[in-house]
C-alpha positions as a LaTeX table, in Angstrom:
\begin{tabular}{lrrr}
\hline
Residue & $x$ (\AA) & $y$ (\AA) & $z$ (\AA) \\
\hline
Unk1 & $-48.84$ & 31.28 & $-20.47$ \\
Unk2 & $-47.23$ & 27.73 & $-19.85$ \\
Unk3 & $-44.30$ & 27.19 & $-18.78$ \\
Unk4 & $-41.97$ & 24.85 & $-19.74$ \\
Unk5 & $-38.38$ & 23.74 & $-19.14$ \\
Unk6 & $-35.46$ & 21.77 & $-21.58$ \\
Unk7 & $-32.08$ & 21.07 & $-23.20$ \\
Unk8 & $-31.01$ & 22.57 & $-25.65$ \\
Unk9 & $-28.42$ & 23.12 & $-28.27$ \\
Unk10 & $-28.14$ & 26.50 & $-29.82$ \\
Unk11 & $-28.54$ & 25.77 & $-34.07$ \\
Unk12 & $-29.23$ & 29.89 & $-35.05$ \\
Unk13 & $-29.82$ & 33.09 & $-33.69$ \\
Unk14 & $-30.35$ & 36.15 & $-35.59$ \\
Unk15 & $-31.28$ & 40.33 & $-34.51$ \\
Unk16 & $-34.89$ & 41.49 & $-33.57$ \\
Unk17 & $-35.12$ & 44.64 & $-32.88$ \\
Unk18 & $-32.51$ & 46.68 & $-31.28$ \\
Unk19 & $-31.76$ & 44.83 & $-28.14$ \\
Unk20 & $-33.75$ & 41.36 & $-28.57$ \\
Unk21 & $-32.65$ & 38.00 & $-30.66$ \\
Unk22 & $-34.72$ & 35.17 & $-32.45$ \\
Unk23 & $-32.80$ & 31.77 & $-31.20$ \\
Unk24 & $-33.72$ & 28.65 & $-32.66$ \\
Unk25 & $-32.78$ & 25.72 & $-30.12$ \\
Unk26 & $-33.28$ & 21.95 & $-31.09$ \\
Unk27 & $-34.25$ & 20.09 & $-27.53$ \\
Unk28 & $-34.87$ & 16.93 & $-26.25$ \\
Unk29 & $-38.17$ & 17.17 & $-25.89$ \\
Unk30 & $-40.00$ & 19.03 & $-27.87$ \\
Unk31 & $-37.85$ & 19.29 & $-30.92$ \\
Unk32 & $-37.15$ & 22.55 & $-32.64$ \\
Unk33 & $-37.85$ & 25.35 & $-31.53$ \\
Unk34 & $-37.64$ & 29.35 & $-32.34$ \\
Unk35 & $-38.11$ & 31.36 & $-29.55$ \\
Unk36 & $-37.43$ & 35.15 & $-28.37$ \\
Unk37 & $-34.64$ & 36.24 & $-25.97$ \\
Unk38 & $-35.67$ & 39.86 & $-25.28$ \\
Unk39 & $-33.07$ & 42.22 & $-24.38$ \\
Unk40 & $-29.99$ & 39.17 & $-25.01$ \\
Unk41 & $-28.06$ & 41.90 & $-27.12$ \\
Unk42 & $-27.58$ & 44.39 & $-24.03$ \\
Unk43 & $-23.96$ & 44.28 & $-22.11$ \\
Unk44 & $-25.85$ & 43.97 & $-19.05$ \\
Unk45 & $-28.53$ & 40.75 & $-20.40$ \\
Unk46 & $-28.28$ & 37.86 & $-17.37$ \\
Unk47 & $-28.31$ & 35.35 & $-20.04$ \\
Unk48 & $-27.41$ & 36.56 & $-23.82$ \\
Unk49 & $-23.77$ & 35.00 & $-23.67$ \\
Unk50 & $-25.16$ & 31.70 & $-23.22$ \\
Unk51 & $-27.86$ & 32.24 & $-25.96$ \\
Unk52 & $-24.97$ & 32.00 & $-28.40$ \\
Unk53 & $-24.70$ & 28.86 & $-31.65$ \\
Unk54 & $-23.51$ & 26.28 & $-30.30$ \\
Unk55 & $-24.30$ & 26.58 & $-26.96$ \\
Unk56 & $-25.81$ & 23.74 & $-25.00$ \\
Unk57 & $-28.13$ & 24.71 & $-22.23$ \\
Unk58 & $-30.87$ & 23.85 & $-19.53$ \\
Unk59 & $-33.42$ & 26.21 & $-21.32$ \\
Unk60 & $-37.03$ & 27.74 & $-19.31$ \\
Unk61 & $-39.57$ & 29.53 & $-21.91$ \\
Unk62 & $-43.06$ & 30.45 & $-21.76$ \\
Unk63 & $-45.27$ & 29.66 & $-24.81$ \\
Unk64 & $-47.68$ & 32.39 & $-26.46$ \\
Unk65 & $-50.29$ & 30.10 & $-27.08$ \\
Unk66 & $-51.78$ & 27.08 & $-25.37$ \\
Unk67 & $-49.89$ & 23.14 & $-26.58$ \\
Unk68 & $-51.22$ & 22.54 & $-30.08$ \\
Unk69 & $-52.47$ & 25.18 & $-30.73$ \\
Unk70 & $-50.63$ & 27.22 & $-33.95$ \\
Unk71 & $-50.51$ & 31.03 & $-34.65$ \\
Unk72 & $-52.56$ & 32.80 & $-37.75$ \\
Unk73 & $-51.17$ & 31.44 & $-40.79$ \\
Unk74 & $-50.41$ & 27.70 & $-39.43$ \\
Unk75 & $-47.41$ & 28.65 & $-37.76$ \\
Unk76 & $-46.35$ & 28.16 & $-34.00$ \\
Unk77 & $-45.89$ & 31.51 & $-32.21$ \\
Unk78 & $-42.53$ & 32.66 & $-31.18$ \\
Unk79 & $-41.79$ & 31.19 & $-27.51$ \\
Unk80 & $-40.34$ & 33.37 & $-24.70$ \\
Unk81 & $-36.36$ & 32.69 & $-23.07$ \\
Unk82 & $-37.41$ & 32.70 & $-19.46$ \\
Unk83 & $-33.83$ & 31.80 & $-18.45$ \\
Unk84 & $-31.00$ & 30.13 & $-19.66$ \\
Unk85 & $-27.94$ & 28.32 & $-17.65$ \\
Unk86 & $-25.10$ & 26.71 & $-19.35$ \\
Unk87 & $-24.65$ & 23.19 & $-19.78$ \\
Unk88 & $-21.50$ & 22.68 & $-22.52$ \\
Unk89 & $-20.41$ & 26.44 & $-24.27$ \\
Unk90 & $-19.27$ & 24.16 & $-27.27$ \\
Unk91 & $-19.35$ & 27.22 & $-29.20$ \\
Unk92 & $-17.24$ & 29.33 & $-26.90$ \\
Unk93 & $-14.89$ & 26.50 & $-27.17$ \\
Unk94 & $-14.35$ & 25.91 & $-30.73$ \\
Unk95 & $-14.32$ & 29.97 & $-31.35$ \\
Unk96 & $-10.77$ & 29.90 & $-32.37$ \\
Unk97 & $-9.88$ & 26.71 & $-33.72$ \\
Unk98 & $-11.43$ & 27.08 & $-37.42$ \\
Unk99 & $-11.90$ & 23.71 & $-38.85$ \\
Unk100 & $-13.59$ & 22.75 & $-35.20$ \\
Unk101 & $-16.20$ & 26.03 & $-35.72$ \\
Unk102 & $-17.13$ & 25.33 & $-39.54$ \\
Unk103 & $-18.10$ & 21.56 & $-38.42$ \\
Unk104 & $-19.71$ & 23.00 & $-36.00$ \\
Unk105 & $-21.51$ & 25.05 & $-37.78$ \\
Unk106 & $-22.83$ & 23.00 & $-40.66$ \\
Unk107 & $-23.31$ & 20.39 & $-37.62$ \\
Unk108 & $-27.07$ & 23.02 & $-36.70$ \\
Unk109 & $-27.45$ & 23.66 & $-40.35$ \\
Unk110 & $-28.20$ & 20.24 & $-40.96$ \\
Unk111 & $-30.24$ & 19.75 & $-37.61$ \\
Unk112 & $-32.32$ & 22.57 & $-38.42$ \\
Unk113 & $-32.83$ & 21.27 & $-42.02$ \\
Unk114 & $-33.84$ & 17.60 & $-40.72$ \\
Unk115 & $-36.31$ & 18.81 & $-37.85$ \\
Unk116 & $-39.62$ & 20.58 & $-38.38$ \\
Unk117 & $-40.36$ & 22.68 & $-35.71$ \\
Unk118 & $-42.71$ & 21.14 & $-32.71$ \\
Unk119 & $-41.77$ & 17.94 & $-33.47$ \\
Unk120 & $-39.49$ & 15.51 & $-31.14$ \\
Unk121 & $-36.33$ & 14.68 & $-32.52$ \\
Unk122 & $-34.48$ & 13.23 & $-29.63$ \\
Unk123 & $-31.83$ & 11.04 & $-31.73$ \\
Unk124 & $-31.02$ & 13.89 & $-33.25$ \\
Unk125 & $-30.52$ & 16.21 & $-30.71$ \\
Unk126 & $-28.00$ & 12.86 & $-28.62$ \\
Unk127 & $-26.17$ & 13.55 & $-32.16$ \\
Unk128 & $-25.63$ & 16.93 & $-32.36$ \\
Unk129 & $-24.91$ & 16.69 & $-28.47$ \\
Unk130 & $-21.94$ & 14.22 & $-29.30$ \\
Unk131 & $-20.64$ & 15.05 & $-32.31$ \\
Unk132 & $-20.21$ & 19.11 & $-30.48$ \\
Unk133 & $-18.96$ & 17.68 & $-27.82$ \\
Unk134 & $-16.39$ & 15.52 & $-29.91$ \\
Unk135 & $-15.10$ & 18.33 & $-31.26$ \\
Unk136 & $-14.48$ & 20.81 & $-28.37$ \\
Unk137 & $-12.21$ & 17.27 & $-27.14$ \\
Unk138 & $-10.04$ & 16.65 & $-30.62$ \\
Unk139 & $-9.60$ & 13.80 & $-30.31$ \\
Unk140 & $-10.71$ & 12.99 & $-34.20$ \\
Unk141 & $-10.11$ & 15.42 & $-36.61$ \\
Unk142 & $-13.13$ & 17.50 & $-36.89$ \\
Unk143 & $-13.86$ & 16.80 & $-40.66$ \\
Unk144 & $-13.92$ & 12.89 & $-39.50$ \\
Unk145 & $-16.39$ & 14.26 & $-36.79$ \\
Unk146 & $-18.35$ & 16.09 & $-39.09$ \\
Unk147 & $-18.40$ & 13.77 & $-41.64$ \\
Unk148 & $-19.71$ & 11.34 & $-39.19$ \\
Unk149 & $-22.62$ & 13.40 & $-37.98$ \\
Unk150 & $-23.95$ & 13.81 & $-41.61$ \\
Unk151 & $-23.69$ & 9.85 & $-42.64$ \\
Unk152 & $-25.93$ & 8.71 & $-39.27$ \\
Unk153 & $-27.92$ & 12.03 & $-39.17$ \\
Unk154 & $-28.72$ & 10.85 & $-42.61$ \\
Unk155 & $-29.42$ & 7.07 & $-41.76$ \\
Unk156 & $-32.01$ & 8.66 & $-38.60$ \\
Unk157 & $-33.86$ & 10.55 & $-41.49$ \\
Unk158 & $-34.23$ & 7.59 & $-43.92$ \\
Unk159 & $-31.49$ & 8.59 & $-45.81$ \\
Unk160 & $-28.94$ & 5.65 & $-44.99$ \\
Unk161 & $-26.48$ & 5.18 & $-47.87$ \\
Unk162 & $-26.75$ & 1.82 & $-49.02$ \\
Unk163 & $-22.18$ & 0.78 & $-48.75$ \\
Unk164 & $-22.26$ & $-2.93$ & $-48.05$ \\
Unk165 & $-24.99$ & $-3.50$ & $-51.28$ \\
Unk166 & $-26.18$ & $-2.08$ & $-53.94$ \\
Unk167 & $-28.96$ & $-0.07$ & $-53.37$ \\
Unk168 & $-30.91$ & $-0.92$ & $-56.38$ \\
Unk169 & $-30.82$ & $-4.99$ & $-56.20$ \\
Unk170 & $-29.81$ & $-6.18$ & $-52.56$ \\
Unk171 & $-26.76$ & $-8.05$ & $-54.26$ \\
Unk172 & $-24.11$ & $-7.83$ & $-51.27$ \\
Unk173 & $-21.34$ & $-5.87$ & $-52.50$ \\
Unk174 & $-18.79$ & $-4.03$ & $-52.19$ \\
Unk175 & $-19.09$ & $-2.80$ & $-55.42$ \\
Unk176 & $-17.00$ & $-0.09$ & $-57.49$ \\
Unk177 & $-19.70$ & 2.27 & $-58.32$ \\
Unk178 & $-21.60$ & 5.32 & $-56.68$ \\
Unk179 & $-24.76$ & 6.76 & $-57.05$ \\
Unk180 & $-26.74$ & 9.36 & $-55.35$ \\
Unk181 & $-29.83$ & 9.84 & $-56.66$ \\
Unk182 & $-30.17$ & 6.07 & $-56.91$ \\
Unk183 & $-29.23$ & 5.69 & $-53.18$ \\
Unk184 & $-25.43$ & 5.21 & $-52.73$ \\
Unk185 & $-22.94$ & 2.31 & $-53.98$ \\
Unk186 & $-24.71$ & 0.08 & $-57.56$ \\
Unk187 & $-23.49$ & $-2.61$ & $-58.98$ \\
Unk188 & $-22.49$ & $-3.06$ & $-62.20$ \\
Unk189 & $-26.44$ & $-4.41$ & $-63.71$ \\
Unk190 & $-27.92$ & $-1.27$ & $-61.58$ \\
Unk191 & $-24.97$ & 0.89 & $-62.40$ \\
Unk192 & $-26.81$ & 4.90 & $-63.91$ \\
Unk193 & $-24.99$ & 6.21 & $-66.05$ \\
Unk194 & $-22.49$ & 9.07 & $-64.88$ \\
Unk195 & $-22.16$ & 7.01 & $-61.40$ \\
Unk196 & $-18.57$ & 7.70 & $-59.44$ \\
Unk197 & $-16.11$ & 5.02 & $-58.56$ \\
Unk198 & $-14.95$ & 6.12 & $-55.51$ \\
Unk199 & $-11.33$ & 4.08 & $-53.98$ \\
Unk200 & $-12.15$ & 0.90 & $-51.94$ \\
Unk201 & $-11.24$ & 2.43 & $-48.80$ \\
Unk202 & $-13.47$ & 5.85 & $-49.56$ \\
Unk203 & $-16.54$ & 3.15 & $-48.88$ \\
Unk204 & $-15.28$ & 1.23 & $-46.18$ \\
Unk205 & $-14.17$ & 5.10 & $-44.20$ \\
Unk206 & $-17.99$ & 6.15 & $-45.19$ \\
Unk207 & $-19.12$ & 2.38 & $-43.57$ \\
Unk208 & $-16.61$ & 2.80 & $-40.52$ \\
Unk209 & $-17.97$ & 6.68 & $-40.47$ \\
Unk210 & $-21.96$ & 4.75 & $-40.10$ \\
Unk211 & $-20.91$ & 2.56 & $-37.10$ \\
Unk212 & $-18.23$ & 4.04 & $-34.95$ \\
Unk213 & $-14.90$ & 2.38 & $-35.98$ \\
Unk214 & $-12.61$ & 5.23 & $-35.20$ \\
Unk215 & $-9.58$ & 2.18 & $-35.47$ \\
Unk216 & $-10.48$ & 2.22 & $-39.29$ \\
Unk217 & $-11.91$ & 6.19 & $-39.70$ \\
Unk218 & $-8.45$ & 7.38 & $-37.92$ \\
Unk219 & $-6.43$ & 5.04 & $-40.15$ \\
Unk220 & $-7.70$ & 6.87 & $-43.06$ \\
Unk221 & $-5.58$ & 8.98 & $-45.71$ \\
Unk222 & $-6.74$ & 12.26 & $-46.27$ \\
Unk223 & $-7.52$ & 11.48 & $-50.04$ \\
Unk224 & $-9.76$ & 9.01 & $-48.97$ \\
Unk225 & $-11.06$ & 11.19 & $-46.62$ \\
Unk226 & $-11.43$ & 14.14 & $-49.50$ \\
Unk227 & $-13.45$ & 11.88 & $-51.77$ \\
Unk228 & $-15.63$ & 10.98 & $-48.33$ \\
Unk229 & $-16.81$ & 14.01 & $-47.73$ \\
Unk230 & $-17.40$ & 14.61 & $-51.39$ \\
Unk231 & $-19.93$ & 11.32 & $-51.52$ \\
Unk232 & $-21.57$ & 12.12 & $-48.28$ \\
Unk233 & $-22.14$ & 16.10 & $-48.91$ \\
Unk234 & $-23.50$ & 15.16 & $-52.14$ \\
Unk235 & $-25.79$ & 12.24 & $-50.83$ \\
Unk236 & $-27.17$ & 14.86 & $-48.12$ \\
Unk237 & $-27.92$ & 17.60 & $-50.10$ \\
Unk238 & $-29.55$ & 15.50 & $-52.82$ \\
Unk239 & $-32.35$ & 14.41 & $-50.28$ \\
Unk240 & $-32.26$ & 18.08 & $-48.88$ \\
Unk241 & $-32.49$ & 19.31 & $-52.02$ \\
Unk242 & $-30.21$ & 22.34 & $-51.85$ \\
Unk243 & $-27.11$ & 23.15 & $-50.94$ \\
Unk244 & $-25.85$ & 24.40 & $-46.95$ \\
Unk245 & $-25.07$ & 27.28 & $-46.88$ \\
Unk246 & $-21.44$ & 26.55 & $-44.08$ \\
Unk247 & $-19.99$ & 23.38 & $-46.04$ \\
Unk248 & $-18.07$ & 25.14 & $-48.65$ \\
Unk249 & $-16.14$ & 27.17 & $-44.90$ \\
Unk250 & $-15.50$ & 23.48 & $-44.08$ \\
Unk251 & $-14.15$ & 22.35 & $-47.38$ \\
Unk252 & $-11.68$ & 25.21 & $-47.28$ \\
Unk253 & $-10.50$ & 24.31 & $-44.19$ \\
Unk254 & $-9.29$ & 20.84 & $-45.65$ \\
\hline
\end{tabular}
């Protein structure tokens, strides 16, 4: 049974049997991996506490099947966690911070939706680790960190919203209208019916989050942040073709 080791972020866990847990990991080199943590729900487990959502770990796993071989039905077989060493306990450090914890949950859920099992996703892995670390450091508002992650993750997936030019004809902006289905900002000639008309500062904030211009982002007011969050969430969920369960919790905190 081939052993391998990798750095990973725990995206999600759920129970399996009486004492085991299925752990969904986003790894540095192997992409999204699902593995069984045997006995991790027992109080005597050697590494159960390290396999909680939001944890950054150095994990050793073994694969039940040779590399590249699929289980019956075409799905990848569950690997098995052999060892886990904590690198950063992001989840534990955010447990008493409601805005930070709900933002971390949305980041982990988004990362899981944007990846396929066994497909390398190094850039997204680095985005997740950076966003969770930023939430723990609390140098920026948790909502801004979340929106910055979402817009950059969409850019990485090929869904970057047009902000400085028309999404349809590429006419240089700024443009007053924004249409999610069209791909972002649209000029008056290309504007579909029902397009939103956000404040100019909202588009500026979204561009700052995409570029990492935190001076502009931190100086934004609450109304601009709310409008930007709504557009970012709508753009992401339109492309995912389904909602994120964790986003409404973040919105209530705001």
